[in-house]
LORONU-138092 format. One record per residue: z, y, x of N, C-alpha, C, O, CB in turn. Coordinates in pm, whole numbers, plus 50000, padded with zeros to 5 digits. Glycine has a CB too. Example, Ala and Ser with C-alpha at 12.3 -4.5 7.8 and 13.67 -1.06 7.14 Angstrom:
2
   nzz   nyy   nxx  cazz  cayy  caxx   czz   cyy   cxx   ozz   oyy   oxx  cbzz  cbyy  cbxx
 50780 49431 51319 50780 49550 51230 50780 49670 51320 50846 49668 51424 50905 49553 51131
 50708 49775 51285 50714 49894 51367 50787 50003 51290 50804 50114 51341 50572 49940 51408
//
This chain:
148
   nzz   nyy   nxx  cazz  cayy  caxx   czz   cyy   cxx   ozz   oyy   oxx  cbzz  cbyy  cbxx
 56907 28415 52886 56942 28412 53027 56840 28494 53104 56720 28469 53096 56948 28266 53081
 56888 28591 53177 56798 28674 53256 56764 28604 53385 56846 28531 53441 56862 28811 53284
 56645 28627 53431 56604 28568 53557 56532 28673 53639 56444 28742 53587 56515 28443 53534
 56567 28686 53764 56501 28779 53854 56482 28712 53988 56550 28614 54019 56582 28910 53869
 56392 28762 54067 56364 28702 54197 56373 28809 54305 56320 28919 54291 56223 28635 54198
 56441 28774 54413 56445 28859 54532 56395 28774 54647 56445 28663 54669 56590 28916 54560
 56300 28823 54720 56251 28751 54836 56249 28843 54955 56283 28961 54946 56110 28693 54810
 56209 28788 55066 56198 28870 55187 56096 28980 55170 56103 29083 55237 56161 28782 55308
 56001 28961 55081 55903 29066 55055 55973 29190 55003 55937 29302 55039 55795 29017 54955
 56071 29171 54917 56147 29285 54865 56218 29358 54977 56230 29480 54973 56250 29238 54760
 56264 29286 55076 56334 29348 55188 56243 29441 55265 56288 29542 55319 56390 29241 55281
 56115 29408 55270 56022 29491 55345 56011 29631 55286 55980 29727 55356 55885 29425 55349
 56038 29643 55156 56027 29774 55093 56156 29854 55105 56159 29973 55070 55990 29759 54948
 56260 29792 55152 56387 29863 55167 56390 29932 55303 56353 29874 55405 56507 29766 55153
 56434 30055 55302 56446 30126 55429 56592 30139 55463 56675 30174 55379 56378 30264 55422
 56624 30112 55587 56761 30126 55631 56856 30021 55581 56977 30042 55585 56810 30257 55592
 56808 29909 55534 56898 29802 55490 56958 29738 55614 56893 29661 55684 56822 29696 55402
 57080 29770 55638 57147 29724 55759 57186 29578 55747 57221 29530 55640 57271 29809 55788
 57178 29508 55859 57225 29370 55862 57376 29373 55846 57442 29465 55892 57183 29297 55994
 57429 29271 55781 57572 29268 55757 57621 29125 55769 57542 29030 55766 57607 29327 55620
 57749 29110 55781 57810 28977 55787 57930 28976 55695 58011 29069 55694 57851 28940 55933
 57941 28870 55619 58058 28853 55535 58159 28770 55612 58136 28653 55640 58023 28785 55399
 58268 28831 55646 58374 28756 55712 58478 28713 55611 58564 28630 55642 58438 28840 55823
 58473 28768 55491 58571 28738 55390 58515 28656 55275 58566 28664 55163 58630 28864 55337
 58412 28576 55299 58358 28491 55194 58455 28377 55171 58492 28306 55264 58215 28438 55230
 58495 28362 55046 58584 28252 55010 58512 28160 54914 58443 28206 54822 58716 28305 54947
 58528 28032 54936 58466 27932 54850 58578 27856 54781 58669 27804 54846 58372 27835 54931
 58572 27850 54649 58680 27791 54571 58652 27647 54531 58740 27580 54478 58705 27873 54449
 58532 27599 54556 58498 27461 54523 58350 27447 54499 58281 27542 54462 58575 27414 54402
 58301 27325 54520 58159 27295 54500 58144 27168 54417 58231 27081 54420 58086 27280 54637
 58034 27159 54344 57999 27038 54271 57854 27004 54301 57772 27092 54328 58022 27056 54117
 57824 26875 54295 57687 26828 54310 57628 26815 54170 57684 26747 54085 57679 26692 54389
 57516 26880 54148 57450 26875 54018 57359 26753 54013 57285 26726 54108 57370 27006 53991
 57364 26679 53903 57287 26555 53894 57140 26583 53866 57105 26678 53796 57344 26465 53785
 57055 26498 53922 56911 26513 53905 56869 26490 53760 56768 26545 53716 56837 26416 53997
 56946 26410 53685 56910 26384 53545 56966 26490 53449 56955 26476 53327 56959 26247 53504
 57027 26594 53505 57083 26705 53428 57189 26659 53329 57211 26724 53226 56972 26779 53355
 57255 26551 53359 57358 26496 53271 57498 26534 53315 57595 26489 53255 57346 26347 53264
 57511 26614 53418 57643 26654 53461 57647 26687 53608 57546 26716 53672 57742 26547 53431
 57768 26682 53659 57791 26716 53799 57901 26626 53853 57984 26575 53778 57828 26866 53815
 57901 26610 53983 58004 26531 54050 58090 26623 54134 58039 26704 54211 57942 26419 54138
 58219 26610 54116 58312 26690 54197 58294 26654 54343 58262 26540 54378 58459 26666 54152
 58316 26751 54427 58307 26731 54571 58438 26777 54634 58439 26876 54707 58184 26807 54631
 58548 26707 54607 58679 26751 54657 58678 26768 54809 58635 26679 54883 58788 26651 54617
 58724 26882 54854 58733 26909 54996 58602 26946 55062 58600 26979 55181 58788 26791 55064
 58492 26944 54988 58361 26976 55043 58340 27127 55040 58368 27191 54938 58248 26904 54966
 58294 27184 55148 58267 27326 55155 58132 27349 55222 58111 27311 55338 58379 27399 55232
 58041 27411 55150 57912 27448 55208 57936 27544 55324 57869 27534 55427 57820 27513 55102
 58030 27636 55308 58058 27732 55416 58098 27661 55544 58048 27694 55651 58169 27828 55374
 58187 27562 55535 58231 27490 55654 58121 27400 55709 58099 27397 55830 58355 27406 55622
 58052 27328 55622 57946 27237 55668 57832 27311 55734 57777 27264 55835 57893 27156 55552
 57794 27426 55680 57680 27499 55736 57715 27568 55868 57627 27598 55948 57629 27602 55637
 57842 27592 55890 57884 27655 56017 57901 27553 56128 57910 27590 56245 58014 27731 55997
 57906 27425 56093 57922 27319 56194 57795 27309 56278 57688 27354 56238 57955 27183 56126
 57809 27249 56394 57697 27230 56487 57588 27144 56423 57619 27047 56353 57745 27165 56618
 57464 27180 56444 57351 27102 56393 57318 27138 56249 57387 27219 56187 57381 26954 56403
 57212 27078 56199 57167 27103 56062 57256 27031 55962 57304 26921 55986 57021 27058 56044
 57276 27097 55852 57357 27043 55744 57282 26934 55669 57161 26946 55645 57399 27155 55648
 57352 26828 55631 57298 26725 55543 57391 26711 55424 57510 26741 55434 57280 26589 55619
 57337 26664 55313 57416 26649 55191 57392 26511 55133 57278 26469 55117 57382 26760 55088
 57500 26441 55101 57488 26314 55030 57619 26285 54959 57726 26322 55007 57451 26198 55127
 57610 26220 54845 57729 26182 54768 57738 26030 54770 57823 25973 54839 57723 26237 54620
 57653 25964 54696 57645 25818 54696 57505 25778 54654 57430 25859 54599 57753 25755 54602
 57471 25655 54679 57336 25607 54650 57306 25610 54501 57189 25621 54463 57318 25467 54704
 57407 25600 54416 57382 25595 54272 57389 25732 54204 57384 25739 54081 57480 25503 54207
 57399 25838 54280 57404 25973 54223 57298 26057 54290 57314 26098 54406 57546 26036 54240
 57190 26084 54220 57081 26166 54274 57117 26314 54257 57139 26361 54146 56945 26134 54204
 57124 26385 54368 57164 26526 54367 57042 26616 54347 56940 26601 54414 57236 26563 54499
 57055 26710 54252 56948 26806 54227 56982 26944 54282 56896 27031 54287 56919 26815 54078
 57106 26964 54322 57149 27093 54374 57299 27094 54394 57369 27003 54351 57107 27206 54281
 57346 27198 54459 57489 27217 54480 57526 27351 54420 57457 27450 54441 57526 27209 54632
 57637 27354 54346 57689 27480 54294 57826 27504 54353 57914 27418 54347 57694 27478 54139
 57844 27623 54410 57972 27661 54468 58021 27789 54401 57944 27883 54379 57960 27681 54622
 58148 27791 54370 58211 27911 54314 58272 27988 54430 58347 27933 54511 58320 27875 54205
 58239 28117 54437 58283 28202 54548 58333 28337 54500 58325 28370 54381 58168 28222 54648
 58384 28413 54594 58432 28548 54564 58320 28652 54573 58342 28768 54537 58544 28586 54658
 58203 28613 54619 58089 28705 54628 57962 28632 54586 57946 28513 54610 58074 28763 54773
 57874 28706 54524 57747 28649 54477 57641 28648 54588 57537 28583 54574 57695 28728 54356
 57666 28719 54697 57571 28729 54807 57576 28599 54889 57684 28558 54931 57602 28854 54898
 57461 28535 54912 57463 28414 54996 57522 28443 55134 57505 28552 55189 57320 28356 55010
 57589 28344 55189 57653 28357 55321 57551 28337 55433 57437 28297 55409 57768 28255 55335
 57594 28366 55554 57505 28366 55670 57430 28235 55693 57313 28238 55730 57583 28398 55792
 57494 28123 55672 57431 27995 55701 57387 27920 55575 57346 27804 55585 57526 27909 55779
 57393 27982 55459 57357 27915 55334 57213 27864 55333 57181 27772 55257 57378 28008 55218
 57127 27921 55416 56988 27878 55419 56974 27731 55455 56871 27670 55429 56909 27963 55517
 57077 27673 55515 57071 27532 55554 57067 27439 55433 57015 27328 55443 57190 27496 55641
 57120 27483 55320 57118 27398 55200 56974 27379 55150 56931 27265 55134 57206 27459 55088
 56897 27487 55125 56759 27464 55083 56674 27398 55193 56579 27326 55162 56696 27595 55043
 56707 27422 55320 56635 27351 55426 56662 27201 55420 56579 27121 55464 56674 27406 55564
 56779 27163 55366 56812 27021 55349 56747 26965 55221 56762 26847 55190 56965 27002 55343
 56675 27051 55148 56601 27005 55032 56669 27028 54898 56624 26975 54796 56574 26862 55046
 56776 27106 54896 56849 27129 54771 56867 27277 54742 56890 27356 54834 56985 27060 54776
 56857 27316 54616 56891 27453 54582 57042 27472 54590 57119 27380 54563 56838 27489 54441
 57084 27593 54628 57225 27627 54632 57252 27731 54524 57199 27842 54528 57267 27680 54773
 57334 27694 54428 57376 27784 54321 57510 27845 54363 57600 27774 54406 57388 27709 54184
 57520 27976 54349 57645 28046 54381 57691 28114 54253 57615 28188 54190 57626 28150 54499
 57815 28089 54216 57868 28151 54095 57992 28233 54128 58068 28201 54219 57901 28044 53989
 58010 28338 54051 58130 28422 54062 58178 28455 53922 58101 28454 53826 58101 28553 54144
 58305 28483 53913 58364 28531 53788 58428 28664 53817 58499 28679 53916 58469 28430 53729
 58402 28761 53731 58459 28893 53754 58479 28967 53625 58465 28910 53516 58372 28973 53847
 58511 29093 53636 58536 29178 53519 58412 29187 53429 58424 29205 53308 58579 29318 53563
 58294 29174 53489 58169 29183 53413 58122 29047 53362 58011 29036 53311 58061 29246 53499
 58205 28945 53376 58166 28811 53333 58120 28727 53449 58131 28766 53565 58058 28818 53229
 58067 28611 53416 58021 28521 53523 57879 28556 53564 57798 28604 53485 58029 28374 53477
 57852 28530 53692 57718 28552 53745 57679 28430 53827 57764 28367 53890 57712 28682 53832
 57551 28397 53824 57501 28284 53901 57367 28323 53964 57279 28378 53897 57486 28157 53811
 57354 28293 54093 57224 28304 54160 57194 28168 54221 57283 28085 54241 57225 28418 54271
 57067 28146 54249 57027 28022 54316 56940 28058 54435 56848 28140 54425 56951 27927 54219
 56970 27996 54549 56893 28014 54673 56805 27891 54691 56854 27779 54698 56988 28034 54796
 56675 27914 54699 56578 27805 54715 56473 27843 54817 56474 27953 54873 56512 27770 54579
 56382 27751 54841 56262 27779 54918 56144 27754 54826 56128 27645 54771 56254 27691 55049
 56061 27856 54810 55942 27845 54726 55824 27901 54805 55831 28013 54856 55960 27922 54590
 55718 27824 54815 55600 27866 54891 55638 27912 55031 55591 28016 55078 55526 27979 54817
 55723 27834 55096 55767 27860 55234 55844 27991 55250 55848 28047 55360 55649 27861 55325
 55904 28041 55143 55985 28162 55150 56121 28136 55086 56131 28065 54986 55914 28281 55082
 56225 28195 55144 56356 28190 55081 56354 28282 54960 56304 28394 54967 56469 28232 55181
 56407 28233 54851 56409 28307 54725 56550 28301 54667 56612 28194 54666 56304 28252 54625
 56599 28413 54619 56723 28418 54543 56686 28459 54402 56631 28566 54378 56827 28519 54607
 56716 28371 54309 56685 28395 54168 56816 28420 54093 56913 28346 54111 56606 28274 54105
 56818 28522 54011 56934 28553 53929 56926 28468 53803 56834 28483 53723 56942 28706 53894
 57023 28379 53787 57023 28288 53673 57107 28341 53557 57075 28319 53440 57074 28151 53716
 57214 28411 53590 57303 28464 53488 57366 28592 53539 57408 28600 53654 57412 28360 53449
 57372 28693 53453 57431 28820 53492 57330 28909 53563 57209 28886 53556 57551 28797 53582
 57382 29009 53630 57298 29105 53701 57359 29137 53836 57478 29117 53858 57280 29234 53618
 57275 29187 53926 57321 29234 54056 57311 29386 54059 57222 29445 53998 57238 29172 54172
 57404 29447 54129 57397 29592 54147 57285 29622 54247 57235 29532 54314 57534 29650 54196
 57248 29747 54256 57147 29788 54354 57193 29754 54495 57113 29708 54577 57117 29939 54342
 57319 29777 54524 57374 29745 54656 57368 29594 54683 57332 29553 54793 57520 29795 54667
 57401 29514 54584 57395 29369 54602 57252 29322 54624 57227 29231 54704 57455 29297 54480
 57158 29384 54554 57016 29348 54574 56974 29377 54719 56905 29296 54781 56925 29426 54475
 57015 29491 54771 56983 29525 54910 57049 29425 55006 56987 29383 55104 57030 29668 54942
 57173 29388 54977 57244 29292 55062 57177 29155 55060 57166 29089 55164 57389 29280 55018
 57132 29112 54942 57063 28984 54931 56932 28988 55011 56902 28895 55085 57034 28949 54783
 56856 29095 54996 56730 29108 55069 56755 29109 55219 56680 29046 55295 56656 29237 55027
 56859 29178 55262 56893 29181 55404 56936 29042 55453 56899 29000 55562 57006 29283 55429
 57013 28973 55370 57057 28838 55407 56938 28745 55426 56935 28666 55520 57152 28781 55299
 56841 28754 55337 56721 28670 55348 56651 28697 55481 56604 28605 55547 56624 28695 55229
 56644 28822 55519 56582 28856 55649 56657 28791 55764 56596 28747 55861 56578 29009 55668
 56791 28785 55755 56868 28721 55862 56838 28571 55870 56847 28513 55978 57018 28743 55841
 56804 28510 55759 56766 28367 55760 56640 28347 55845 56634 28256 55927 56744 28315 55616
 56541 28431 55823 56418 28420 55902 56444 28446 56049 56387 28379 56135 56313 28516 55850
 56530 28542 56078 56563 28573 56217 56634 28455 56283 56607 28422 56398 56650 28701 56225
 56725 28391 56210 56797 28275 56264 56702 28160 56292 56717 28090 56393 56906 28229 56167
 56606 28139 56206 56509 28031 56227 56418 28062 56345 56380 27971 56420 56424 28009 56101
 56383 28189 56363 56301 28228 56479 56378 28205 56609 56321 28160 56708 56258 28376 56469
 56507 28236 56606 56591 28218 56725 56601 28070 56763 56615 28037 56881 56730 28276 56701
 56595 27981 56665 56604 27838 56691 56478 27781 56755 56484 27682 56827 56633 27764 56564
 56365 27845 56728 56239 27788 56779 56202 27840 56915 56099 27801 56970 56127 27818 56685
//
């Protein structure tokens, strides 16, 4: 399994990385990953995209007897969405998976050492996708600055 890290530091080295917005992000379903790594719980009707766009900060809970270690959502794009930063701010990593002609790909969005980090868990990102991820991370910091 290949692993790579993209952070806001990487964005600083990019020149001309334009801010962008995904208006066509589709989410096909999410599962809550168990803290004991013994499986996942279906989250029927749950959408990180919808919850993070709602007013106020996003919170995540399933039930008292299921400790959540992360959320995995299957989407049409591997690039984190505009409000996805709310998941790691709520204390959980957000795994994004896609299936395509090149096979499945998975990235995880977390906060490490007070920085947003996107780690490639499976597959690879194109150069364009890497630039888009770095740009997206920068928009997270800008959104947090606007809130304060």
